[in-house]
C-alpha positions as CSV (number, residue, x, y, z in Angstrom):
1,Q,14.3,17.0,-18.5
2,V,15.2,20.5,-19.5
3,Y,12.6,22.9,-21.0
4,H,13.8,25.6,-23.3
5,C,10.6,27.3,-24.4
6,K,9.2,30.5,-22.8
7,T,5.5,29.8,-22.8
8,R,3.5,27.2,-21.1
9,R,1.9,26.0,-24.3
10,L,5.3,25.4,-25.9
11,R,6.8,23.7,-22.9
12,H,3.7,21.4,-22.9
13,K,4.7,20.4,-26.4
14,E,8.2,19.8,-25.3
15,L,6.9,17.6,-22.4
16,I,4.8,15.5,-24.9
17,A,7.9,14.9,-27.0
18,Y,9.9,13.9,-24.0
19,A,7.2,11.5,-22.9
20,I,6.8,9.9,-26.3
21,Q,10.6,9.4,-26.7
22,G,10.9,8.0,-23.1
23,G,7.8,5.8,-23.4
24,I,9.0,4.2,-26.6
25,S,12.5,3.7,-25.2
26,Q,11.1,2.2,-21.9
27,T,8.9,-0.2,-23.9
28,Q,11.8,-1.4,-25.9
29,I,13.9,-1.9,-22.9
30,A,11.3,-3.8,-21.2
31,H,10.8,-6.0,-24.1
32,E,14.5,-6.8,-24.3
33,I,14.7,-7.6,-20.6
34,S,11.7,-10.0,-20.8
35,G,13.1,-11.7,-23.8
36,G,9.6,-11.5,-25.3
37,K,8.2,-13.7,-22.5
38,G,4.9,-12.6,-20.9
39,P,2.6,-9.7,-21.5
40,L,4.0,-6.1,-21.4
41,H,1.7,-3.4,-20.3
42,L,1.8,0.4,-20.3
43,N,0.5,2.1,-17.2
44,F,-1.0,5.6,-17.9
45,L,-2.3,8.4,-15.7
46,W,-5.3,9.6,-17.7
47,E,-5.2,13.1,-16.4
48,A,-1.6,13.6,-17.3
49,G,-1.0,16.3,-19.8
50,G,-1.3,15.1,-23.5
51,T,-2.2,11.5,-22.4
52,T,-4.0,10.5,-25.6
53,S,-1.4,11.9,-28.0
54,I,1.4,10.3,-26.0
55,L,-0.4,6.9,-25.7
56,Q,-1.1,6.7,-29.4
57,A,2.4,7.8,-30.3
58,I,4.0,5.1,-28.1
59,L,1.6,2.4,-29.5
60,E,2.7,3.5,-32.9
61,G,6.4,3.7,-32.2
62,A,6.5,0.4,-30.3
63,K,4.0,-1.5,-32.4
64,G,3.7,-5.1,-31.6
65,L,5.6,-4.9,-28.3
66,V,2.6,-3.8,-26.1
67,H,-0.1,-6.2,-25.1
68,G,-2.3,-4.1,-22.7
69,I,-2.9,-0.7,-21.2
70,T,-3.6,-0.1,-17.6
71,C,-5.1,3.4,-17.0
72,G,-6.6,5.3,-14.2
73,A,-6.5,8.6,-12.2
74,G,-9.6,10.0,-13.9
75,M,-12.3,8.6,-16.1
76,P,-10.5,7.2,-19.3
77,F,-13.4,7.2,-21.7
78,R,-11.3,7.0,-24.9
79,L,-9.1,4.3,-23.5
80,A,-11.1,1.4,-25.1
81,E,-11.3,3.1,-28.5
82,I,-7.5,3.7,-28.6
83,A,-6.7,0.3,-27.4
84,S,-9.0,-1.5,-29.9
85,R,-7.5,0.5,-32.8
86,Y,-4.0,-0.9,-32.0
87,K,-5.4,-4.3,-31.1
88,V,-4.2,-4.3,-27.4
89,Y,-6.2,-5.1,-24.3
90,Y,-7.3,-2.4,-22.0
91,Y,-7.6,-2.5,-18.1
92,P,-9.3,0.5,-16.5
93,I,-8.4,1.3,-12.9
94,I,-11.5,2.2,-10.9
95,S,-12.3,2.5,-7.2
96,S,-16.0,1.7,-7.3
97,A,-18.7,-0.3,-9.2
98,R,-20.3,2.9,-10.1
99,A,-17.3,4.4,-11.9
100,F,-16.9,1.2,-13.9
101,S,-20.6,1.2,-14.8
102,V,-20.4,4.7,-16.2
103,L,-17.3,3.9,-18.3
104,W,-18.9,0.8,-19.7
105,K,-22.3,2.3,-20.6
106,R,-20.8,5.5,-22.1
107,A,-17.8,3.9,-24.1
108,Y,-16.5,0.5,-23.3
109,H,-19.5,-1.6,-24.5
110,K,-18.6,-0.6,-28.0
111,Y,-15.1,-2.3,-27.7
112,A,-15.9,-5.4,-25.5
113,D,-13.6,-7.6,-27.5
114,W,-10.5,-5.8,-26.2
115,F,-11.6,-5.5,-22.6
116,G,-9.0,-7.5,-20.7
117,G,-10.0,-6.8,-17.1
118,V,-10.6,-4.2,-14.5
119,V,-8.3,-3.1,-11.7
120,Y,-10.1,-2.3,-8.5
121,E,-7.7,0.1,-6.7
122,D,-8.9,0.5,-3.1
123,P,-9.1,4.2,-2.3
124,W,-8.1,3.8,1.3
125,L,-5.3,1.4,1.0
126,A,-3.5,2.0,-2.4
127,G,-0.4,4.3,-2.8
128,G,-0.2,7.2,-5.2
129,H,-3.4,8.9,-6.4
130,N,-6.6,7.4,-5.0
131,G,-10.2,7.4,-6.2
132,L,-12.1,8.6,-3.3
133,S,-15.4,10.2,-4.4
134,N,-17.0,13.3,-2.9
135,S,-19.4,11.0,-1.1
136,E,-16.6,9.1,0.7
137,T,-14.2,10.3,3.4
138,P,-10.7,9.4,4.1
139,D,-11.4,8.5,7.7
140,S,-14.2,6.0,7.0
141,P,-12.7,3.2,5.0
142,Q,-15.0,0.6,3.5
143,D,-14.5,-3.2,3.3
144,P,-12.9,-3.9,-0.1
145,F,-14.6,-7.4,-0.4
146,S,-18.0,-5.9,-0.4
147,R,-17.0,-3.2,-3.0
148,V,-15.3,-5.8,-5.2
149,R,-18.4,-8.0,-4.9
150,E,-20.6,-5.1,-6.0
151,L,-18.3,-4.6,-9.0
152,R,-18.6,-8.3,-10.0
153,A,-22.3,-8.1,-9.8
154,V,-22.2,-5.1,-12.4
155,M,-19.9,-7.1,-14.6
156,R,-22.1,-10.1,-14.5
157,D,-25.0,-8.0,-15.6
158,I,-23.1,-6.9,-18.7
159,G,-21.9,-10.4,-19.6
160,Q,-18.4,-10.1,-18.1
161,G,-18.7,-12.4,-15.2
162,E,-15.6,-14.3,-16.2
163,T,-13.3,-11.3,-17.0
164,P,-10.8,-11.0,-14.2
165,I,-10.7,-8.3,-11.5
166,F,-7.3,-7.2,-10.2
167,M,-7.3,-6.2,-6.6
168,A,-4.8,-3.4,-5.9
169,G,-4.1,-1.7,-2.6
170,G,-3.3,-3.0,0.9
171,L,-1.7,-6.2,-0.4
172,W,1.3,-7.8,1.3
173,F,0.8,-11.6,2.0
174,L,-1.3,-13.5,-0.4
175,R,-2.3,-15.9,2.5
176,D,-4.3,-12.9,3.9
177,W,-6.5,-13.1,0.7
178,Q,-7.3,-16.8,0.7
179,D,-11.0,-16.1,1.1
180,W,-10.9,-14.1,-2.2
181,I,-9.3,-16.9,-4.3
182,G,-11.9,-19.3,-5.8
183,N,-14.6,-17.3,-4.2
184,K,-17.8,-17.7,-6.4
185,E,-19.1,-14.2,-5.4
186,L,-16.1,-12.7,-6.7
187,G,-15.2,-14.7,-9.7
188,P,-11.8,-14.7,-11.3
189,I,-9.5,-12.5,-9.1
190,A,-5.9,-11.6,-9.5
191,F,-3.7,-9.4,-7.4
192,Q,-1.6,-6.3,-8.2
193,F,1.5,-5.6,-6.1
194,G,2.9,-2.1,-6.1
195,T,4.7,-1.1,-3.0
196,R,6.6,-4.4,-2.6
197,T,8.1,-4.1,-6.0
198,I,9.7,-0.8,-5.2
199,L,12.2,-2.6,-2.9
200,T,13.7,-4.8,-5.4
201,Q,17.3,-4.8,-6.8
202,E,16.0,-3.8,-10.2
203,S,13.8,-1.0,-9.0
204,P,15.2,2.4,-10.4
205,V,14.5,4.3,-7.1
206,S,17.6,5.4,-5.3
207,E,19.4,3.4,-2.6
208,K,18.4,5.9,0.1
209,W,14.7,5.6,-1.0
210,K,15.0,1.8,-0.5
211,K,16.7,2.2,2.9
212,K,13.9,4.7,3.9
213,L,11.2,2.0,3.1
214,L,13.0,-0.4,5.5
215,S,12.6,2.0,8.3
216,L,9.0,3.1,8.0
217,K,6.5,2.6,10.9
218,E,2.7,2.1,10.9
219,G,1.1,5.4,10.3
220,D,4.0,7.0,8.3
221,V,2.0,7.1,5.1
222,L,-0.6,10.0,5.0
223,L,-3.6,10.0,2.9
224,N,-4.0,13.6,1.8
225,R,-5.6,16.0,-0.8
226,F,-2.7,18.3,-1.7
227,S,-2.2,17.1,-5.2
228,P,-2.7,19.6,-8.0
229,T,-4.8,16.9,-9.7
230,G,-7.5,17.5,-7.0
231,F,-7.3,13.7,-6.2
232,Y,-6.5,12.2,-2.9
233,S,-3.1,10.6,-2.7
234,S,-1.0,8.5,-0.3
235,A,2.6,9.3,0.4
236,V,5.3,9.0,3.1
237,S,5.0,11.7,5.8
238,N,8.1,13.9,5.6
239,S,9.1,17.5,5.7
240,F,7.5,18.1,2.2
241,L,4.0,17.0,3.5
242,A,4.4,18.6,6.9
243,E,5.1,22.0,5.1
244,L,1.8,21.5,3.1
245,V,-0.1,20.7,6.2
246,E,1.3,23.8,7.9
247,R,0.6,25.9,4.8
248,N,-3.0,25.0,4.8
249,K,-3.4,25.4,8.5
250,H,-2.1,29.0,8.2
251,Q,-5.2,29.9,6.4
252,V,-8.2,32.3,7.1
253,C,-11.2,33.6,5.0
254,F,-11.2,37.2,4.0
255,S,-13.4,39.8,2.4
256,R,-12.4,42.6,0.1
257,R,-14.7,44.9,1.8
258,P,-15.7,45.3,5.5
259,T,-18.9,43.6,6.5
260,N,-20.6,43.0,9.9
261,E,-18.3,40.0,10.5
262,Y,-15.2,41.0,8.5
263,I,-14.1,44.1,10.3
264,A,-10.4,43.7,11.0
265,A,-8.3,45.3,8.3
266,L,-5.0,43.6,7.2
267,P,-2.7,45.2,4.6
268,V,-1.6,42.6,1.9
269,G,0.5,42.6,-1.2
270,A,3.3,45.0,-2.4
271,R,0.9,48.0,-2.2
272,G,-0.5,47.1,1.2
273,R,-4.1,47.2,0.1
274,P,-6.4,46.1,2.9
275,V,-8.5,43.0,3.1
276,Y,-10.8,42.3,6.0
277,L,-10.8,39.3,8.4
278,M,-12.9,38.3,11.4
279,P,-11.3,39.4,14.6
280,D,-10.3,36.0,15.8
281,D,-8.7,35.3,12.4
282,K,-6.8,38.6,12.5
283,A,-5.3,37.6,15.8
284,L,-4.1,34.3,14.2
285,A,-2.7,36.2,11.2
286,D,-0.8,38.6,13.4
287,D,0.7,35.6,15.3
288,W,1.8,33.9,12.1
289,I,3.3,37.1,10.7
290,A,5.2,37.5,14.0
291,K,6.7,34.0,13.5
292,G,8.0,34.9,10.0
293,F,5.1,33.8,7.9
294,T,4.8,37.4,6.6
295,L,3.4,37.0,3.1
296,A,-0.3,36.4,2.5
297,M,-1.2,34.6,-0.7
298,K,-4.7,34.5,-2.0
299,T,-6.4,31.2,-3.0
300,P,-9.3,30.6,-5.3
301,E,-11.7,30.2,-2.4
302,S,-11.4,33.7,-0.9
303,T,-8.9,32.6,1.8
304,L,-5.4,33.7,2.6
305,I,-2.5,31.5,3.4
306,F,0.5,32.8,5.2
307,V,4.0,31.7,4.2
308,T,7.6,32.9,4.5
309,P,9.0,35.1,1.8
310,E,11.2,32.2,0.6
311,K,8.3,29.8,0.2
312,S,6.2,32.6,-1.6
313,A,9.0,33.1,-4.1
314,E,9.2,29.3,-4.6
315,I,5.5,28.9,-5.2
316,L,5.4,31.8,-7.7
317,T,8.4,30.5,-9.6
318,D,7.0,27.0,-9.8
319,Q,3.7,28.4,-11.1
320,R,5.4,30.5,-13.7
321,D,7.6,27.6,-14.9
322,C,4.7,25.2,-15.4
323,M,5.1,22.9,-18.4
324,G,1.6,21.5,-18.5
325,C,2.2,18.0,-17.1
326,L,-1.4,17.6,-16.1
327,S,-4.5,18.0,-18.3
328,S,-5.7,20.4,-15.6
329,C,-3.7,21.8,-12.7
330,K,-5.2,23.6,-9.8
331,F,-1.7,24.8,-8.6
332,S,-0.7,26.7,-11.7
333,N,-4.3,27.0,-13.2
334,W,-2.8,25.4,-16.4
335,S,-5.3,23.5,-18.7
336,Q,-4.7,21.9,-22.0
337,N,-7.9,23.5,-23.4
338,E,-7.8,26.2,-26.0
339,N,-7.4,29.0,-23.4
340,G,-4.6,27.2,-21.6
341,S,-6.3,28.0,-18.3
342,T,-8.7,26.5,-15.8
343,G,-10.3,29.8,-15.6
344,K,-9.5,29.9,-11.8
345,K,-6.9,31.6,-9.8
346,A,-3.7,29.5,-9.2
347,D,-3.9,27.8,-6.0
348,P,-0.9,28.3,-3.7
349,R,-1.9,25.5,-1.3
350,S,-0.8,22.8,-3.6
351,F,2.5,22.2,-5.4
352,C,4.2,21.4,-8.7
353,I,4.0,17.6,-9.0
354,Q,6.3,17.4,-12.1
355,K,9.1,19.1,-10.3
356,T,9.0,17.1,-7.1
357,L,8.6,13.7,-8.8
358,Q,11.4,14.5,-11.2
359,S,13.6,15.4,-8.3
360,I,12.9,12.3,-6.2
361,A,13.4,10.0,-9.2
362,H,16.8,11.4,-9.7
363,D,18.2,11.1,-6.3
364,G,16.6,14.2,-4.9
365,G,16.1,14.6,-1.1
366,L,13.5,12.2,0.5
367,E,12.5,14.8,3.1
368,D,11.9,17.6,0.6
369,N,9.9,15.8,-2.1
370,L,6.7,13.9,-2.6
371,M,7.3,10.1,-1.9
372,F,4.3,8.1,-3.0
373,S,3.7,4.9,-1.1
374,G,1.0,2.3,-0.2
375,H,-0.1,2.2,3.5
376,N,1.5,-1.3,4.0
377,A,4.9,0.1,3.5
378,Y,5.7,-0.1,7.2
379,K,5.6,-4.0,6.9
380,F,9.0,-3.9,5.2
381,A,10.4,-3.3,8.8
382,T,8.5,-6.2,10.2
383,D,8.5,-8.8,7.5
384,P,11.4,-11.4,8.2
385,F,11.9,-11.6,4.5
386,Y,13.7,-8.3,4.6
387,D,15.7,-9.0,7.7
388,N,19.2,-7.3,7.9
389,G,18.3,-5.0,5.1
390,F,17.9,-7.8,2.5
391,I,16.6,-6.4,-0.9
392,P,15.4,-9.2,-3.2
393,S,15.5,-9.4,-6.9
394,V,12.2,-9.3,-8.7
395,Q,12.4,-13.1,-9.3
396,Q,13.0,-13.6,-5.6
397,L,10.1,-11.5,-4.7
398,V,7.9,-13.3,-7.1
399,D,9.0,-16.7,-5.7
400,R,8.3,-15.5,-2.2
401,L,4.8,-14.1,-3.0
402,Q,3.8,-17.5,-4.6
403,T,4.5,-19.1,-1.1
404,G,1.7,-16.9,0.4
405,D,4.3,-14.6,2.1
């Protein structure tokens, strides 16, 4: 995708046009490949830029081809209303019974006829963006069975006891989930496989991406909170994530004026205006500067991060070139509201997600880009199905899954 306009607002409109064109095209291709057999679903990131406009335009442009919409990464309150208008089923992605209850009470109860099911995406196991709440921590995973049982209880209270729940995240062998199938506490259960489908012959990711998946080890996928969405996400540990970890570690609090605690002056910026650090933090800053991390960048939370001149230039360029790919971006401070801004300072501790996902999707470097993955990806290297680098077709994978493996 090449953007020609000079302002964020106009580039945002270009992005929406690209998304509509691509979405309609992909829907038509999927319909042709399937031969019209089986349901065809759209999968939407609710907090992506222009989601409601893009979704409605695709449903209009590919009318009759779409059977359902799966949507998460945020609270998609308008999903039900849009789906019902086009007479397609909707499947919200949630990570807790509480989130589903809020969606149902505020919006979905009005459109119950087109409620197809709910995807429970486990926030500790799934790849990509995860739904960890502020009351949950990445280091304290909870049992998915109890959380899905709680979700089913809420659904029974609203008359949706027989509507399927789709378990997503942490799946590999179906035999590991035998206790879930036919379980009266859980009701109708289906399973959504994400990571395993990436390693198929039809998968559009690069061959080097597929080879990388075959070599991962347990612990190689990192649950982190660097995403400009503000959500937690899971991705393969590589140089890209390592630099973000380092960038966030090279961070100290500062004050614009000296106080009883902040007494050590540090000149920053082109004009060398002083800010004030605590003495211990000043020693850290001096050490980072001596190692080449010479430029201090201010964050929205009255902290400084220290980066190399090259990284600073890259961050500033990416922030300036923002095309509004999210409804709200903490990295660039873009927002699709009337002001075009979150009202906060752009946050250099994050990154441009559009840039890196476009790069890795088009054969960019695996070490230098964000590589989303579920936490079970290391099992590619230990599952005998993939011995000798075997990459199955989608049909071969489906056949294998149905055996329990």
